[in-house]
PQR file of N, CA, C, O and H, with PARSE charges and radii, in Angstrom:
ATOM      1  N   GLN A   1       0.766  -1.174   0.080 -0.4000 1.5000
ATOM      2  CA  GLN A   1       0.171  -0.075   0.153 -0.0000 2.0000
ATOM      3  C   GLN A   1       1.035   1.278   0.236  0.5500 1.7000
ATOM      4  O   GLN A   1       1.901   1.526   1.075 -0.5500 1.4000
ATOM      5  N   ILE A   2       0.630   2.053  -0.766 -0.4000 1.5000
ATOM      6  CA  ILE A   2       1.290   3.436  -1.235 -0.0000 2.0000
ATOM      7  C   ILE A   2       0.035   4.854  -0.874  0.5500 1.7000
ATOM      8  O   ILE A   2      -1.004   5.174  -1.451 -0.5500 1.4000
ATOM      9  H   ILE A   2      -0.073   1.852  -1.448  0.4000 1.0000
ATOM     10  N   GLN A   3       0.642   5.337   0.149 -0.4000 1.5000
ATOM     11  CA  GLN A   3      -0.400   6.673   0.100 -0.0000 2.0000
ATOM     12  C   GLN A   3       0.537   7.974   0.047  0.5500 1.7000
ATOM     13  O   GLN A   3       1.578   8.120   0.687 -0.5500 1.4000
ATOM     14  H   GLN A   3       1.487   5.076   0.618  0.4000 1.0000
ATOM     15  N   LEU A   4       0.071   8.712  -0.671 -0.4000 1.5000
ATOM     16  CA  LEU A   4       0.702  10.047  -1.239 -0.0000 2.0000
ATOM     17  C   LEU A   4       0.255  11.367  -0.363  0.5500 1.7000
ATOM     18  O   LEU A   4      -0.876  11.420   0.120 -0.5500 1.4000
ATOM     19  H   LEU A   4      -0.775   8.593  -1.191  0.4000 1.0000
ATOM     20  N   SER A   5       0.997  12.195  -0.226 -0.4000 1.5000
ATOM     21  CA  SER A   5       0.582  13.525   0.584 -0.0000 2.0000
ATOM     22  C   SER A   5       0.979  14.681  -0.222  0.5500 1.7000
ATOM     23  O   SER A   5       1.719  14.530  -1.194 -0.5500 1.4000
ATOM     24  H   SER A   5       1.916  12.153  -0.619  0.4000 1.0000
ATOM     25  N   GLY A   6       0.428  16.085   0.203 -0.4000 1.5000
ATOM     26  CA  GLY A   6       0.676  17.179  -0.719 -0.0000 2.0000
ATOM     27  C   GLY A   6      -0.514  17.537  -1.541  0.5500 1.7000
ATOM     28  O   GLY A   6      -1.610  17.470  -0.986 -0.5500 1.4000
ATOM     29  H   GLY A   6      -0.173  16.209   0.992  0.4000 1.0000
ATOM     30  N   VAL A   7      -0.459  17.848  -2.591 -0.4000 1.5000
ATOM     31  CA  VAL A   7      -1.258  18.012  -3.620 -0.0000 2.0000
ATOM     32  C   VAL A   7      -2.473  17.109  -4.145  0.5500 1.7000
ATOM     33  O   VAL A   7      -2.422  16.567  -5.249 -0.5500 1.4000
ATOM     34  H   VAL A   7       0.432  17.902  -3.042  0.4000 1.0000
ATOM     35  N   PRO A   8      -3.357  17.006  -3.450 -0.5600 1.5000
ATOM     36  CA  PRO A   8      -4.546  16.150  -3.705  0.2800 2.0000
ATOM     37  C   PRO A   8      -4.593  15.622  -5.476  0.5500 1.7000
ATOM     38  O   PRO A   8      -4.213  16.535  -6.209 -0.5500 1.4000
ATOM     39  N   LEU A   9      -4.894  14.642  -6.049 -0.4000 1.5000
ATOM     40  CA  LEU A   9      -5.103  13.949  -6.978 -0.0000 2.0000
ATOM     41  C   LEU A   9      -6.525  14.040  -7.509  0.5500 1.7000
ATOM     42  O   LEU A   9      -7.324  13.591  -6.686 -0.5500 1.4000
ATOM     43  H   LEU A   9      -5.202  13.900  -5.454  0.4000 1.0000
ATOM     44  N   ILE A  10      -7.131  14.513  -8.710 -0.4000 1.5000
ATOM     45  CA  ILE A  10      -8.552  14.586  -8.747 -0.0000 2.0000
ATOM     46  C   ILE A  10      -8.673  13.499  -9.975  0.5500 1.7000
ATOM     47  O   ILE A  10      -7.920  13.493 -10.949 -0.5500 1.4000
ATOM     48  H   ILE A  10      -6.483  14.878  -9.378  0.4000 1.0000
ATOM     49  N   LEU A  11      -9.968  12.402  -9.712 -0.4000 1.5000
ATOM     50  CA  LEU A  11     -10.922  12.072 -10.571 -0.0000 2.0000
ATOM     51  C   LEU A  11     -12.417  12.490 -10.774  0.5500 1.7000
ATOM     52  O   LEU A  11     -13.344  12.537  -9.965 -0.5500 1.4000
ATOM     53  H   LEU A  11     -10.580  12.406  -8.921  0.4000 1.0000
ATOM     54  N   THR A  12     -12.348  12.813 -12.275 -0.4000 1.5000
ATOM     55  CA  THR A  12     -13.775  13.431 -12.477 -0.0000 2.0000
ATOM     56  C   THR A  12     -14.291  12.903 -13.808  0.5500 1.7000
ATOM     57  O   THR A  12     -13.497  12.262 -14.496 -0.5500 1.4000
ATOM     58  H   THR A  12     -11.594  12.775 -12.932  0.4000 1.0000
ATOM     59  N   GLY A  13     -15.297  13.062 -14.168 -0.4000 1.5000
ATOM     60  CA  GLY A  13     -15.899  12.833 -15.532 -0.0000 2.0000
ATOM     61  C   GLY A  13     -16.119  11.339 -15.611  0.5500 1.7000
ATOM     62  O   GLY A  13     -16.391  10.590 -14.673 -0.5500 1.4000
ATOM     63  H   GLY A  13     -15.942  13.583 -13.609  0.4000 1.0000
ATOM     64  N   GLY A  14     -15.954  11.025 -16.906 -0.4000 1.5000
ATOM     65  CA  GLY A  14     -16.624   9.732 -17.405 -0.0000 2.0000
ATOM     66  C   GLY A  14     -18.055   8.767 -16.629  0.5500 1.7000
ATOM     67  O   GLY A  14     -18.028   7.594 -16.258 -0.5500 1.4000
ATOM     68  H   GLY A  14     -15.733  11.634 -17.668  0.4000 1.0000
ATOM     69  N   GLY A  15     -19.000   9.566 -16.580 -0.4000 1.5000
ATOM     70  CA  GLY A  15     -20.135   9.209 -15.760 -0.0000 2.0000
ATOM     71  C   GLY A  15     -20.010   9.502 -14.626  0.5500 1.7000
ATOM     72  O   GLY A  15     -21.077   9.505 -14.012 -0.5500 1.4000
ATOM     73  H   GLY A  15     -19.022  10.520 -16.882  0.4000 1.0000
ATOM     74  N   LEU A  16     -18.875   9.840 -13.882 -0.4000 1.5000
ATOM     75  CA  LEU A  16     -19.054  10.201 -12.483 -0.0000 2.0000
ATOM     76  C   LEU A  16     -20.038  11.774 -12.141  0.5500 1.7000
ATOM     77  O   LEU A  16     -20.190  12.742 -12.887 -0.5500 1.4000
ATOM     78  H   LEU A  16     -18.008   9.838 -14.380  0.4000 1.0000
ATOM     79  N   GLU A  17     -20.512  11.573 -10.920 -0.4000 1.5000
ATOM     80  CA  GLU A  17     -21.675  12.720 -10.670 -0.0000 2.0000
ATOM     81  C   GLU A  17     -20.761  13.613 -10.041  0.5500 1.7000
ATOM     82  O   GLU A  17     -20.943  14.822 -10.187 -0.5500 1.4000
ATOM     83  H   GLU A  17     -20.389  10.787 -10.314  0.4000 1.0000
ATOM     84  N   SER A  18     -19.465  13.047  -9.122 -0.4000 1.5000
ATOM     85  CA  SER A  18     -18.784  14.196  -8.449 -0.0000 2.0000
ATOM     86  C   SER A  18     -17.682  13.932  -8.851  0.5500 1.7000
ATOM     87  O   SER A  18     -17.339  13.124  -9.714 -0.5500 1.4000
ATOM     88  H   SER A  18     -19.317  12.065  -9.004  0.4000 1.0000
ATOM     89  N   THR A  19     -16.787  14.969  -7.907 -0.4000 1.5000
ATOM     90  CA  THR A  19     -15.516  15.064  -8.202 -0.0000 2.0000
ATOM     91  C   THR A  19     -14.830  13.763  -6.911  0.5500 1.7000
ATOM     92  O   THR A  19     -15.446  13.592  -5.859 -0.5500 1.4000
ATOM     93  H   THR A  19     -17.066  15.626  -7.206  0.4000 1.0000
ATOM     94  N   TYR A  20     -13.620  13.024  -7.200 -0.4000 1.5000
ATOM     95  CA  TYR A  20     -13.103  12.245  -6.193 -0.0000 2.0000
ATOM     96  C   TYR A  20     -11.450  12.546  -6.281  0.5500 1.7000
ATOM     97  O   TYR A  20     -10.685  12.771  -7.219 -0.5500 1.4000
ATOM     98  H   TYR A  20     -13.119  13.163  -8.055  0.4000 1.0000
ATOM     99  N   ILE A  21     -11.291  12.436  -4.828 -0.4000 1.5000
ATOM    100  CA  ILE A  21     -10.071  12.386  -4.122 -0.0000 2.0000
ATOM    101  C   ILE A  21      -9.094  11.314  -4.180  0.5500 1.7000
ATOM    102  O   ILE A  21      -9.437  10.234  -3.699 -0.5500 1.4000
ATOM    103  H   ILE A  21     -11.912  12.253  -4.066  0.4000 1.0000
ATOM    104  N   PHE A  22      -8.016  11.418  -4.653 -0.4000 1.5000
ATOM    105  CA  PHE A  22      -7.603   9.923  -4.689 -0.0000 2.0000
ATOM    106  C   PHE A  22      -6.737   9.883  -3.131  0.5500 1.7000
ATOM    107  O   PHE A  22      -6.208  10.847  -2.577 -0.5500 1.4000
ATOM    108  H   PHE A  22      -7.738  12.295  -5.044  0.4000 1.0000
ATOM    109  N   GLU A  23      -6.775   8.863  -2.785 -0.4000 1.5000
ATOM    110  CA  GLU A  23      -6.491   8.477  -1.283 -0.0000 2.0000
ATOM    111  C   GLU A  23      -5.353   7.407  -1.228  0.5500 1.7000
ATOM    112  O   GLU A  23      -4.357   7.600  -0.532 -0.5500 1.4000
ATOM    113  H   GLU A  23      -7.204   8.080  -3.235  0.4000 1.0000
ATOM    114  N   GLN A  24      -5.502   6.387  -1.901 -0.4000 1.5000
ATOM    115  CA  GLN A  24      -4.383   5.456  -1.635 -0.0000 2.0000
ATOM    116  C   GLN A  24      -3.854   4.378  -3.283  0.5500 1.7000
ATOM    117  O   GLN A  24      -4.239   4.647  -4.421 -0.5500 1.4000
ATOM    118  H   GLN A  24      -6.312   6.230  -2.467  0.4000 1.0000
ATOM    119  N   MET A  25      -3.369   3.764  -3.085 -0.4000 1.5000
ATOM    120  CA  MET A  25      -3.565   2.485  -3.971 -0.0000 2.0000
ATOM    121  C   MET A  25      -2.893   1.310  -3.603  0.5500 1.7000
ATOM    122  O   MET A  25      -1.903   1.600  -2.931 -0.5500 1.4000
ATOM    123  H   MET A  25      -3.056   3.546  -2.161  0.4000 1.0000
ATOM    124  N   HIS A  26      -3.039  -0.026  -3.786 -0.4000 1.5000
ATOM    125  CA  HIS A  26      -2.580  -1.061  -3.471 -0.0000 2.0000
ATOM    126  C   HIS A  26      -2.943  -2.301  -4.393  0.5500 1.7000
ATOM    127  O   HIS A  26      -3.965  -2.463  -5.060 -0.5500 1.4000
ATOM    128  H   HIS A  26      -3.842  -0.261  -4.333  0.4000 1.0000
ATOM    129  N   PHE A  27      -2.035  -2.989  -4.282 -0.4000 1.5000
ATOM    130  CA  PHE A  27      -1.965  -4.340  -5.286 -0.0000 2.0000
ATOM    131  C   PHE A  27      -2.675  -5.640  -4.749  0.5500 1.7000
ATOM    132  O   PHE A  27      -2.598  -5.803  -3.531 -0.5500 1.4000
ATOM    133  H   PHE A  27      -1.205  -2.858  -3.741  0.4000 1.0000
ATOM    134  N   HIS A  28      -3.336  -6.562  -5.460 -0.4000 1.5000
ATOM    135  CA  HIS A  28      -3.634  -7.735  -5.180 -0.0000 2.0000
ATOM    136  C   HIS A  28      -2.727  -8.786  -6.413  0.5500 1.7000
ATOM    137  O   HIS A  28      -2.594  -8.585  -7.621 -0.5500 1.4000
ATOM    138  H   HIS A  28      -3.399  -6.429  -6.449  0.4000 1.0000
ATOM    139  N   TRP A  29      -2.356  -9.605  -5.803 -0.4000 1.5000
ATOM    140  CA  TRP A  29      -1.876 -11.023  -6.635 -0.0000 2.0000
ATOM    141  C   TRP A  29      -1.805 -12.273  -6.136  0.5500 1.7000
ATOM    142  O   TRP A  29      -1.121 -12.782  -5.248 -0.5500 1.4000
ATOM    143  H   TRP A  29      -2.464  -9.768  -4.823  0.4000 1.0000
ATOM    144  N   PRO A  30      -2.493 -12.607  -6.742 -0.5600 1.5000
ATOM    145  CA  PRO A  30      -3.138 -12.774  -8.042  0.2800 2.0000
ATOM    146  C   PRO A  30      -4.330 -11.926  -8.334  0.5500 1.7000
ATOM    147  O   PRO A  30      -4.921 -11.716  -7.275 -0.5500 1.4000
ATOM    148  N   ALA A  31      -4.893 -11.380  -9.300 -0.4000 1.5000
ATOM    149  CA  ALA A  31      -5.840 -10.279  -9.459 -0.0000 2.0000
ATOM    150  C   ALA A  31      -7.192 -10.922  -8.804  0.5500 1.7000
ATOM    151  O   ALA A  31      -7.523 -12.083  -9.045 -0.5500 1.4000
ATOM    152  H   ALA A  31      -4.413 -11.550 -10.161  0.4000 1.0000
ATOM    153  N   GLU A  32      -7.869 -10.139  -8.037 -0.4000 1.5000
ATOM    154  CA  GLU A  32      -9.220 -10.007  -7.465 -0.0000 2.0000
ATOM    155  C   GLU A  32     -10.430 -10.313  -8.741  0.5500 1.7000
ATOM    156  O   GLU A  32     -11.374 -11.100  -8.682 -0.5500 1.4000
ATOM    157  H   GLU A  32      -7.600  -9.195  -7.841  0.4000 1.0000
ATOM    158  N   HIS A  33     -10.085  -9.520  -9.736 -0.4000 1.5000
ATOM    159  CA  HIS A  33     -11.490  -9.901 -10.729 -0.0000 2.0000
ATOM    160  C   HIS A  33     -10.731 -10.547 -11.835  0.5500 1.7000
ATOM    161  O   HIS A  33      -9.516 -10.704 -11.959 -0.5500 1.4000
ATOM    162  H   HIS A  33      -9.317  -8.880  -9.784  0.4000 1.0000
ATOM    163  N   THR A  34     -11.968 -10.969 -12.803 -0.4000 1.5000
ATOM    164  CA  THR A  34     -11.549 -11.889 -14.072 -0.0000 2.0000
ATOM    165  C   THR A  34     -12.057 -11.623 -14.824  0.5500 1.7000
ATOM    166  O   THR A  34     -13.117 -11.053 -14.564 -0.5500 1.4000
ATOM    167  H   THR A  34     -12.955 -10.841 -12.702  0.4000 1.0000
ATOM    168  N   ILE A  35     -11.599 -11.882 -16.672 -0.4000 1.5000
ATOM    169  CA  ILE A  35     -12.181 -11.222 -17.481 -0.0000 2.0000
ATOM    170  C   ILE A  35     -12.138 -12.405 -18.482  0.5500 1.7000
ATOM    171  O   ILE A  35     -11.046 -12.800 -18.890 -0.5500 1.4000
ATOM    172  H   ILE A  35     -10.739 -12.345 -16.883  0.4000 1.0000
ATOM    173  N   ASP A  36     -13.562 -13.112 -18.980 -0.4000 1.5000
ATOM    174  CA  ASP A  36     -13.624 -14.516 -19.662 -0.0000 2.0000
ATOM    175  C   ASP A  36     -12.982 -15.302 -18.678  0.5500 1.7000
ATOM    176  O   ASP A  36     -11.991 -15.880 -19.126 -0.5500 1.4000
ATOM    177  H   ASP A  36     -14.448 -12.791 -18.648  0.4000 1.0000
ATOM    178  N   GLY A  37     -13.213 -15.508 -17.523 -0.4000 1.5000
ATOM    179  CA  GLY A  37     -12.708 -16.472 -16.670 -0.0000 2.0000
ATOM    180  C   GLY A  37     -11.010 -16.448 -16.548  0.5500 1.7000
ATOM    181  O   GLY A  37     -10.365 -17.182 -15.799 -0.5500 1.4000
ATOM    182  H   GLY A  37     -14.018 -15.039 -17.159  0.4000 1.0000
ATOM    183  N   ARG A  38     -10.502 -15.526 -17.375 -0.4000 1.5000
ATOM    184  CA  ARG A  38      -8.931 -15.207 -16.969 -0.0000 2.0000
ATOM    185  C   ARG A  38      -8.349 -14.358 -15.729  0.5500 1.7000
ATOM    186  O   ARG A  38      -8.625 -13.158 -15.741 -0.5500 1.4000
ATOM    187  H   ARG A  38     -11.026 -14.929 -17.983  0.4000 1.0000
ATOM    188  N   ARG A  39      -7.737 -14.747 -14.882 -0.4000 1.5000
ATOM    189  CA  ARG A  39      -7.545 -14.261 -13.856 -0.0000 2.0000
ATOM    190  C   ARG A  39      -5.969 -13.856 -14.192  0.5500 1.7000
ATOM    191  O   ARG A  39      -5.189 -14.763 -14.484 -0.5500 1.4000
ATOM    192  H   ARG A  39      -7.513 -15.722 -14.872  0.4000 1.0000
ATOM    193  N   ASP A  40      -5.447 -12.273 -14.140 -0.4000 1.5000
ATOM    194  CA  ASP A  40      -4.210 -11.974 -14.447 -0.0000 2.0000
ATOM    195  C   ASP A  40      -3.281 -11.988 -12.812  0.5500 1.7000
ATOM    196  O   ASP A  40      -3.671 -11.879 -11.649 -0.5500 1.4000
ATOM    197  H   ASP A  40      -6.081 -11.536 -13.903  0.4000 1.0000
ATOM    198  N   PRO A  41      -2.145 -12.145 -13.327 -0.5600 1.5000
ATOM    199  CA  PRO A  41      -1.312 -12.012 -11.809  0.2800 2.0000
ATOM    200  C   PRO A  41      -1.212 -11.160 -11.129  0.5500 1.7000
ATOM    201  O   PRO A  41      -0.833 -11.321  -9.968 -0.5500 1.4000
ATOM    202  N   LEU A  42      -1.564  -9.797 -11.706 -0.4000 1.5000
ATOM    203  CA  LEU A  42      -1.536  -8.713 -10.795 -0.0000 2.0000
ATOM    204  C   LEU A  42      -2.714  -7.292 -11.526  0.5500 1.7000
ATOM    205  O   LEU A  42      -3.067  -6.894 -12.636 -0.5500 1.4000
ATOM    206  H   LEU A  42      -1.872  -9.666 -12.648  0.4000 1.0000
ATOM    207  N   GLU A  43      -3.013  -6.870  -9.709 -0.4000 1.5000
ATOM    208  CA  GLU A  43      -4.103  -5.973 -10.101 -0.0000 2.0000
ATOM    209  C   GLU A  43      -4.192  -4.590  -9.245  0.5500 1.7000
ATOM    210  O   GLU A  43      -4.498  -4.643  -8.054 -0.5500 1.4000
ATOM    211  H   GLU A  43      -2.727  -7.194  -8.808  0.4000 1.0000
ATOM    212  N   LEU A  44      -3.978  -3.635  -9.739 -0.4000 1.5000
ATOM    213  CA  LEU A  44      -3.766  -2.410  -9.126 -0.0000 2.0000
ATOM    214  C   LEU A  44      -5.218  -1.791  -8.646  0.5500 1.7000
ATOM    215  O   LEU A  44      -6.072  -1.782  -9.532 -0.5500 1.4000
ATOM    216  H   LEU A  44      -3.730  -3.591 -10.707  0.4000 1.0000
ATOM    217  N   HIS A  45      -5.639  -1.231  -7.256 -0.4000 1.5000
ATOM    218  CA  HIS A  45      -6.690  -0.505  -6.909 -0.0000 2.0000
ATOM    219  C   HIS A  45      -6.321   1.015  -6.823  0.5500 1.7000
ATOM    220  O   HIS A  45      -5.433   1.305  -6.022 -0.5500 1.4000
ATOM    221  H   HIS A  45      -4.945  -1.238  -6.536  0.4000 1.0000
ATOM    222  N   LEU A  46      -6.844   1.927  -7.488 -0.4000 1.5000
ATOM    223  CA  LEU A  46      -6.702   3.138  -7.302 -0.0000 2.0000
ATOM    224  C   LEU A  46      -7.947   3.662  -6.524  0.5500 1.7000
ATOM    225  O   LEU A  46      -8.959   3.845  -7.201 -0.5500 1.4000
ATOM    226  H   LEU A  46      -7.565   1.691  -8.139  0.4000 1.0000
ATOM    227  N   VAL A  47      -8.000   3.905  -5.304 -0.4000 1.5000
ATOM    228  CA  VAL A  47      -9.003   4.013  -4.046 -0.0000 2.0000
ATOM    229  C   VAL A  47      -8.991   5.941  -4.182  0.5500 1.7000
ATOM    230  O   VAL A  47      -7.939   6.559  -4.018 -0.5500 1.4000
ATOM    231  H   VAL A  47      -7.178   3.757  -4.753  0.4000 1.0000
ATOM    232  N   HIS A  48      -9.960   6.460  -4.411 -0.4000 1.5000
ATOM    233  CA  HIS A  48     -10.830   8.097  -4.509 -0.0000 2.0000
ATOM    234  C   HIS A  48     -11.960   8.111  -3.294  0.5500 1.7000
ATOM    235  O   HIS A  48     -12.510   7.124  -2.806 -0.5500 1.4000
ATOM    236  H   HIS A  48     -10.815   5.958  -4.545  0.4000 1.0000
ATOM    237  N   PHE A  49     -12.113   9.215  -3.015 -0.4000 1.5000
ATOM    238  CA  PHE A  49     -13.218   9.110  -2.024 -0.0000 2.0000
ATOM    239  C   PHE A  49     -13.588  10.622  -2.477  0.5500 1.7000
ATOM    240  O   PHE A  49     -12.990  11.675  -2.696 -0.5500 1.4000
ATOM    241  H   PHE A  49     -11.666  10.017  -3.411  0.4000 1.0000
ATOM    242  N   ASN A  50     -15.309   9.981  -2.496 -0.4000 1.5000
ATOM    243  CA  ASN A  50     -16.015  12.155  -2.969 -0.0000 2.0000
ATOM    244  C   ASN A  50     -15.657  13.135  -2.143  0.5500 1.7000
ATOM    245  O   ASN A  50     -15.864  13.093  -0.930 -0.5500 1.4000
ATOM    246  H   ASN A  50     -15.795   9.125  -2.318  0.4000 1.0000
ATOM    247  N   LYS A  51     -14.985  14.272  -2.865 -0.4000 1.5000
ATOM    248  CA  LYS A  51     -14.492  15.506  -2.162 -0.0000 2.0000
ATOM    249  C   LYS A  51     -15.838  16.352  -1.377  0.5500 1.7000
ATOM    250  O   LYS A  51     -15.741  17.569  -1.221 -0.5500 1.4000
ATOM    251  H   LYS A  51     -14.817  14.306  -3.850  0.4000 1.0000
ATOM    252  N   ARG A  52     -17.034  15.636  -0.924 -0.4000 1.5000
ATOM    253  CA  ARG A  52     -17.919  16.047  -0.145 -0.0000 2.0000
ATOM    254  C   ARG A  52     -17.467  15.610   0.845  0.5500 1.7000
ATOM    255  O   ARG A  52     -17.738  16.500   1.651 -0.5500 1.4000
ATOM    256  H   ARG A  52     -17.112  14.647  -1.051  0.4000 1.0000
ATOM    257  N   PHE A  53     -16.836  14.676   1.501 -0.4000 1.5000
ATOM    258  CA  PHE A  53     -16.292  13.987   2.522 -0.0000 2.0000
ATOM    259  C   PHE A  53     -14.956  14.474   3.104  0.5500 1.7000
ATOM    260  O   PHE A  53     -14.061  15.029   2.466 -0.5500 1.4000
ATOM    261  H   PHE A  53     -16.616  13.953   0.846  0.4000 1.0000
ATOM    262  N   ALA A  54     -14.960  14.115   4.708 -0.4000 1.5000
ATOM    263  CA  ALA A  54     -13.614  14.771   5.268 -0.0000 2.0000
ATOM    264  C   ALA A  54     -12.424  13.355   4.763  0.5500 1.7000
ATOM    265  O   ALA A  54     -11.202  13.506   4.755 -0.5500 1.4000
ATOM    266  H   ALA A  54     -15.687  13.664   5.226  0.4000 1.0000
ATOM    267  N   ASN A  55     -12.900  12.476   4.505 -0.4000 1.5000
ATOM    268  CA  ASN A  55     -11.831  11.098   4.366 -0.0000 2.0000
ATOM    269  C   ASN A  55     -12.653  10.191   3.789  0.5500 1.7000
ATOM    270  O   ASN A  55     -13.878  10.208   3.669 -0.5500 1.4000
ATOM    271  H   ASN A  55     -13.892  12.354   4.512  0.4000 1.0000
ATOM    272  N   VAL A  56     -11.901   9.451   3.467 -0.4000 1.5000
ATOM    273  CA  VAL A  56     -12.506   7.941   3.302 -0.0000 2.0000
ATOM    274  C   VAL A  56     -13.266   7.101   4.387  0.5500 1.7000
ATOM    275  O   VAL A  56     -14.072   6.254   4.001 -0.5500 1.4000
ATOM    276  H   VAL A  56     -10.906   9.438   3.564  0.4000 1.0000
ATOM    277  N   SER A  57     -13.031   7.311   5.824 -0.4000 1.5000
ATOM    278  CA  SER A  57     -13.544   6.632   6.725 -0.0000 2.0000
ATOM    279  C   SER A  57     -15.360   6.968   6.796  0.5500 1.7000
ATOM    280  O   SER A  57     -16.342   6.284   7.086 -0.5500 1.4000
ATOM    281  H   SER A  57     -12.376   7.999   6.137  0.4000 1.0000
ATOM    282  N   GLU A  58     -15.196   8.025   6.473 -0.4000 1.5000
ATOM    283  CA  GLU A  58     -16.845   8.885   6.497 -0.0000 2.0000
ATOM    284  C   GLU A  58     -17.316   8.701   5.215  0.5500 1.7000
ATOM    285  O   GLU A  58     -18.542   8.608   5.171 -0.5500 1.4000
ATOM    286  H   GLU A  58     -14.399   8.581   6.237  0.4000 1.0000
ATOM    287  N   ALA A  59     -16.678   8.610   4.031 -0.4000 1.5000
ATOM    288  CA  ALA A  59     -17.026   8.297   2.642 -0.0000 2.0000
ATOM    289  C   ALA A  59     -17.712   6.898   2.462  0.5500 1.7000
ATOM    290  O   ALA A  59     -18.528   6.608   1.587 -0.5500 1.4000
ATOM    291  H   ALA A  59     -15.682   8.686   4.067  0.4000 1.0000
ATOM    292  N   LEU A  60     -17.291   6.192   3.323 -0.4000 1.5000
ATOM    293  CA  LEU A  60     -17.387   4.503   3.252 -0.0000 2.0000
ATOM    294  C   LEU A  60     -19.010   4.509   3.367  0.5500 1.7000
ATOM    295  O   LEU A  60     -19.521   3.895   2.430 -0.5500 1.4000
ATOM    296  H   LEU A  60     -16.628   6.428   4.034  0.4000 1.0000
ATOM    297  N   ALA A  61     -19.817   4.982   4.165 -0.4000 1.5000
ATOM    298  CA  ALA A  61     -21.084   5.009   4.716 -0.0000 2.0000
ATOM    299  C   ALA A  61     -21.997   5.124   3.247  0.5500 1.7000
ATOM    300  O   ALA A  61     -23.133   4.664   3.134 -0.5500 1.4000
ATOM    301  H   ALA A  61     -19.403   5.481   4.926  0.4000 1.0000
ATOM    302  N   TYR A  62     -21.350   5.738   2.307 -0.4000 1.5000
ATOM    303  CA  TYR A  62     -22.227   6.359   1.513 -0.0000 2.0000
ATOM    304  C   TYR A  62     -22.050   5.551  -0.085  0.5500 1.7000
ATOM    305  O   TYR A  62     -20.988   5.168  -0.577 -0.5500 1.4000
ATOM    306  H   TYR A  62     -20.427   6.112   2.400  0.4000 1.0000
ATOM    307  N   ARG A  63     -23.161   5.463  -0.568 -0.4000 1.5000
ATOM    308  CA  ARG A  63     -23.148   4.941  -2.085 -0.0000 2.0000
ATOM    309  C   ARG A  63     -22.074   5.508  -2.830  0.5500 1.7000
ATOM    310  O   ARG A  63     -21.106   4.818  -3.149 -0.5500 1.4000
ATOM    311  H   ARG A  63     -24.023   5.775  -0.169  0.4000 1.0000
ATOM    312  N   ASP A  64     -22.181   6.823  -3.160 -0.4000 1.5000
ATOM    313  CA  ASP A  64     -21.235   7.290  -4.020 -0.0000 2.0000
ATOM    314  C   ASP A  64     -19.969   7.894  -3.334  0.5500 1.7000
ATOM    315  O   ASP A  64     -19.180   8.713  -3.804 -0.5500 1.4000
ATOM    316  H   ASP A  64     -22.968   7.383  -2.902  0.4000 1.0000
ATOM    317  N   GLY A  65     -19.967   7.284  -2.093 -0.4000 1.5000
ATOM    318  CA  GLY A  65     -18.494   8.189  -1.585 -0.0000 2.0000
ATOM    319  C   GLY A  65     -17.203   7.374  -2.225  0.5500 1.7000
ATOM    320  O   GLY A  65     -16.213   8.077  -2.426 -0.5500 1.4000
ATOM    321  H   GLY A  65     -20.609   6.619  -1.711  0.4000 1.0000
ATOM    322  N   ILE A  66     -17.138   6.493  -2.440 -0.4000 1.5000
ATOM    323  CA  ILE A  66     -16.108   5.618  -2.752 -0.0000 2.0000
ATOM    324  C   ILE A  66     -15.828   5.365  -4.386  0.5500 1.7000
ATOM    325  O   ILE A  66     -16.699   4.808  -5.054 -0.5500 1.4000
ATOM    326  H   ILE A  66     -17.942   5.921  -2.277  0.4000 1.0000
ATOM    327  N   VAL A  67     -14.658   5.769  -4.951 -0.4000 1.5000
ATOM    328  CA  VAL A  67     -15.030   4.860  -6.512 -0.0000 2.0000
ATOM    329  C   VAL A  67     -13.412   4.144  -6.465  0.5500 1.7000
ATOM    330  O   VAL A  67     -12.655   4.681  -5.656 -0.5500 1.4000
ATOM    331  H   VAL A  67     -13.950   6.221  -4.408  0.4000 1.0000
ATOM    332  N   VAL A  68     -12.936   3.167  -7.143 -0.4000 1.5000
ATOM    333  CA  VAL A  68     -11.950   2.224  -6.781 -0.0000 2.0000
ATOM    334  C   VAL A  68     -11.974   2.012  -8.387  0.5500 1.7000
ATOM    335  O   VAL A  68     -12.957   1.595  -8.999 -0.5500 1.4000
ATOM    336  H   VAL A  68     -13.551   2.731  -7.801  0.4000 1.0000
ATOM    337  N   VAL A  69     -10.572   2.411  -9.045 -0.4000 1.5000
ATOM    338  CA  VAL A  69     -10.319   2.285 -10.244 -0.0000 2.0000
ATOM    339  C   VAL A  69      -9.109   1.273 -10.239  0.5500 1.7000
ATOM    340  O   VAL A  69      -7.973   1.537  -9.844 -0.5500 1.4000
ATOM    341  H   VAL A  69      -9.774   2.749  -8.548  0.4000 1.0000
ATOM    342  N   ALA A  70      -9.594  -0.049 -10.797 -0.4000 1.5000
ATOM    343  CA  ALA A  70      -9.003  -1.169 -11.234 -0.0000 2.0000
ATOM    344  C   ALA A  70      -8.086  -1.430 -12.387  0.5500 1.7000
ATOM    345  O   ALA A  70      -8.632  -1.763 -13.438 -0.5500 1.4000
ATOM    346  H   ALA A  70     -10.516  -0.263 -11.118  0.4000 1.0000
ATOM    347  N   VAL A  71      -6.847  -1.338 -12.364 -0.4000 1.5000
ATOM    348  CA  VAL A  71      -5.849  -1.994 -13.496 -0.0000 2.0000
ATOM    349  C   VAL A  71      -5.509  -3.127 -13.298  0.5500 1.7000
ATOM    350  O   VAL A  71      -5.123  -3.584 -12.222 -0.5500 1.4000
ATOM    351  H   VAL A  71      -6.403  -1.067 -11.510  0.4000 1.0000
ATOM    352  N   LEU A  72      -5.669  -3.951 -14.786 -0.4000 1.5000
ATOM    353  CA  LEU A  72      -5.194  -5.133 -14.463 -0.0000 2.0000
ATOM    354  C   LEU A  72      -4.076  -5.476 -15.269  0.5500 1.7000
ATOM    355  O   LEU A  72      -4.107  -5.045 -16.422 -0.5500 1.4000
ATOM    356  H   LEU A  72      -5.982  -3.579 -15.660  0.4000 1.0000
ATOM    357  N   PHE A  73      -2.900  -6.290 -14.856 -0.4000 1.5000
ATOM    358  CA  PHE A  73      -1.473  -6.440 -15.487 -0.0000 2.0000
ATOM    359  C   PHE A  73      -1.411  -7.778 -15.786  0.5500 1.7000
ATOM    360  O   PHE A  73      -1.287  -8.604 -14.881 -0.5500 1.4000
ATOM    361  H   PHE A  73      -2.875  -6.640 -13.920  0.4000 1.0000
ATOM    362  N   LYS A  74      -1.501  -8.181 -17.240 -0.4000 1.5000
ATOM    363  CA  LYS A  74      -0.966  -9.732 -17.636 -0.0000 2.0000
ATOM    364  C   LYS A  74       0.471 -10.004 -16.817  0.5500 1.7000
ATOM    365  O   LYS A  74       1.061 -11.077 -16.945 -0.5500 1.4000
ATOM    366  H   LYS A  74      -1.602  -7.511 -17.975  0.4000 1.0000
TER
END
């Protein structure tokens, strides 16, 4: 798990109705998700929380509180 501090990284658009602030990233190996039954060896999760909330802990209580972008690696 890696956490960044300083200027916030922002996620918007792409069908999102709110603005989300990057909180942290972490890896899963093997990947948690599959495509067509295939599980890749590595998956990256980029975790963001809705800027309406003070932090991830508060945002977790709401349906639109958290956005996780998953990236699969072959």
